[in-house]
N, C-alpha and C positions, 0 to 999 in steps of 0.2 A: 504463456510464458513471457510474452512481450508486453503485456498490459499490467498496469497497477493504477486503476482509476480512483482518483481522490476527489475531495470536495474543496471548493474555495472557502476561505474564511469570510469573505465579503462579496455580496452581489449588489450591483447598482442598477436601479430601475431607470427607465426613461425619465420618470418624474425626478429622480435624484440628480439627473444631468440638466434639468431645467425644461424638459419638454412637457407641455400641458396636455392633459388627456382630453379628448382623443388626440393622438399624435398627428400633427397637421400635414406631414409630408407624404406618407403612404401607410397603408395598413400594416400592422405587424402581428405575428402570431403570439408574441411574448412581449411583456413589458420589461424583461431583463435586458439591460443595455450592455453591461460589462461585468466582469468578475475579477477577483484577485487570481493569482496564479494557482494552479492545482496540478497534481501529478497525473499523467496519462500513461506513461510508459514505465515498465520495470527497469532495473539496471540492465538486464539483457536486451530489452527493447531499445533503450537509449544507445547501447553499444552497437546494435544492429543498424539503427537509423543513422548513427554517426558514421559508420562505415559506408553506407550507401551515399550519404551526403558528401563525403570526401571523394567518392567515385564520380558523382554528378557535378562536382565543382568544375570539371573539365568542360562542361557545357555552358559556362557563363560567357558566351561569345559576344552577344550584343551589349551586355553590361557586365563588368567584372564582378558584380556583387549578386547577380540574379540568374538562377537557372529555372526558366519557366517550364511548366508542364512536367514536373517531376513524376507524376503518376503515369505518364507515357514511357518514361525511361527506366522506371524501376517497378517491378512487380510488388516488392515490399512496400513501397510508398503507395501504390495503388490500393493494395489490400488494406493498408492502414486507413486510407481515406474513405473506403467504403465499408469499414469494419462495423458490423451490426452492434457490437458491444459498445463501441465509442458513440455511435449514432444514438443508441438507447440512453446512454449515460448523459449525453448532451441534451436529449429530449427531456429527460427528467429534470435536469438542472434548469433548463429554460421553461419548463412547464408547457411545452408545445411539441407537437409531433414534427420530427425532422426526417429528412431523407438526404443521402449524399447528392451533390449536384449532378445533374444529368449530363452536363458538358464536361468531358474528361479534362480539358485544359484548365478548368476552374478548380480542379480537385486539389492541386498542390503547387505552390510556388516556393522555391527555396531562396532565401536571402542570406548572403554570406557577409560576414563582418567586413567593414572597410579596413584597409591596411593602415590608415591614419587614425589614431585615437582622437576622438572628438568629432569625426565626420559621421553624419547620420547614415544609417542603413537606408532609411526612407524618409521622405518629407512628411510633414503633418498632412493627413488626408482623412477622408471618410470612405469606408468601403462601400461598394455598390451592391454587394451581396447582403441579404438580410441577416445571415448568420455566417460568421467567420471566426476562426481561432488561430492564434499564433502559438507555435510550439517551439520552445528553445531546445536545441540539440547540443549546444555547447555548455560545458560546465561553467556556470556563472562565477564560480570562485577562481577560474583560470583566465578570465579576460578582464581587461579594464574597460569600463563603460558598458554599453549594450543594454541599458535599462529600457524596457518597454514602457511607454508613457501614453496616456490619453488625456483628453481635455474634459474637465468637469464643467460642461456647458453644452450648448447646442451648436450644430454646425453653422447656423446663421451668425451666432456670436463669434465663432472662430473666423468666419469669413470677414466680419466687420473688423476684427482686430488686425487681420492680415492686410485688408484694404487700407486701413488707417496707418499701417506701418508700425503698429504698437507691438511690443513683446507680449508673450503670453504670461499673465501673472503666475508666479510660481505656486501660489496657493490654489490655483485651479488646474494644476498638472497632477494627475494621479499616476503614481508608479506602483503598480500592484506588487504586493508582497511576493517575493521570489521563493519558490520551493527549492531547497538545496539538497538534491540527491547526492548519493555517494559519487566522488569524482571518478571520471573515466580512467580506466587502467591503460 
């Protein structure tokens, strides 16, 4: 009842982002680097997760925007993170066998929108996990800003831009197409 697993319109390979084969940094099980947005939850699933996220917002103690270890605080979030249907769906999408992370504190981190429009939820970074996904729980039609973006390039190119104090060229920022489910009631 909580799942509605969809497909992204676009997948980007490591090669699309500028990494030469074989990838020089570490071995990967898949050459899929990123995708457009796709649906994971049904309307009931979104409502249930939204309810849990509102409850967990009280645990944003160290940072007003982040509630770490959501899988420890919510059975629903934990079950979502280790759901075999989601794991299988992502495995097929990435064309690689996946398993949920064995360390519970890596299963779910909840980021809450900043109170100031224009302030970033997170800084530009690369994740240390080989597979990670971002799930929006807020109706994208009901908030200003909040677009998820990633860099069409390598992490070394991004580091060079940052070190030189240069802005990220707008044509190299990918903002995946958003899936717009029915608004939350």
